[in-house]
C-alpha positions in Angstrom: -12.7 36.0 16.5 -12.7 37.3 12.9 -8.9 37.8 13.5 -8.4 33.8 14.2 -10.4 32.8 11.4 -8.4 34.6 8.7 -5.3 34.0 10.4 -6.0 30.3 10.5 -7.6 30.4 6.3 -4.4 31.9 6.0 -1.8 29.6 7.2 -4.1 26.7 5.5 -3.8 28.5 2.5 0.1 29.1 2.6 -0.1 24.9 3.2 -1.9 24.0 0.3 0.0 26.4 -1.7 2.8 24.9 -0.7 2.0 21.6 -1.3 1.0 22.5 -4.6 4.7 23.9 -5.7 5.8 20.8 -4.6 4.1 18.8 -6.4 4.3 20.9 -9.6 8.3 21.8 -9.1 9.2 18.3 -8.5 6.2 16.0 -9.9 6.2 13.8 -6.7 2.8 12.4 -5.6 1.8 12.8 -1.8 2.6 10.1 0.1 0.7 9.1 3.3 2.9 8.3 6.7 5.5 5.4 6.5 3.7 2.0 7.6 -0.2 2.7 7.4 -2.8 0.1 9.0 0.4 -3.1 8.4 2.1 -0.9 11.0 -0.8 -0.9 13.8 -1.0 -5.0 13.5 -4.3 -4.9 11.2 -4.4 -6.8 7.8 -7.0 -4.9 6.3 -9.1 -1.5 7.2 -12.1 -3.6 8.3 -10.2 -6.3 10.8 -13.6 -8.4 11.9 -13.9 -11.6 11.9 -16.4 -11.9 9.8 -17.5 -9.1 7.1 -20.8 -7.4 7.4 -24.0 -7.6 5.6 -23.2 -4.9 3.1 -19.5 -5.9 2.4 -21.4 -9.9 1.8 -23.5 -8.5 -0.3 -20.8 -6.3 -2.6 -18.4 -9.6 -2.5 -21.3 -11.5 -3.9 -22.3 -9.3 -6.6 -18.4 -9.4 -7.8 -18.6 -13.2 -8.0 -22.0 -13.3 -9.8 -20.4 -10.7 -12.3 -17.0 -12.8 -12.7 -19.2 -15.7 -13.3 -21.1 -14.1 -16.0 -17.9 -13.0 -17.7 -16.4 -16.5 -17.8 -19.2 -17.5 -19.5 -19.2 -14.9 -22.2 -15.9 -15.9 -22.3 -16.4 -19.8 -22.9 -19.5 -19.2 -25.6 
C-alpha cells in the first residue's frame, strides 16, 4: 500500500516538475483543451434558461455599482 502511494506521489511530482520546466524554458502559459465549453454547444458555463437567485443578486449589485459610477461622472 505504501509503495503505491510513494509511486503515485513520485509520478505526480515528475509531472509538476515537467510542467514547470516547460514554462520556464519556453515562457509559454498552460492552456486548456481545444474547444472548451463551446465545443459542447454551450454558450456559457451555466446553460440555464434563467439565472439562479445568487446570480440575479450579483447582477443587480453590479448594475447598481455601474449606475453609481455613472452618476459620479455626470456630477
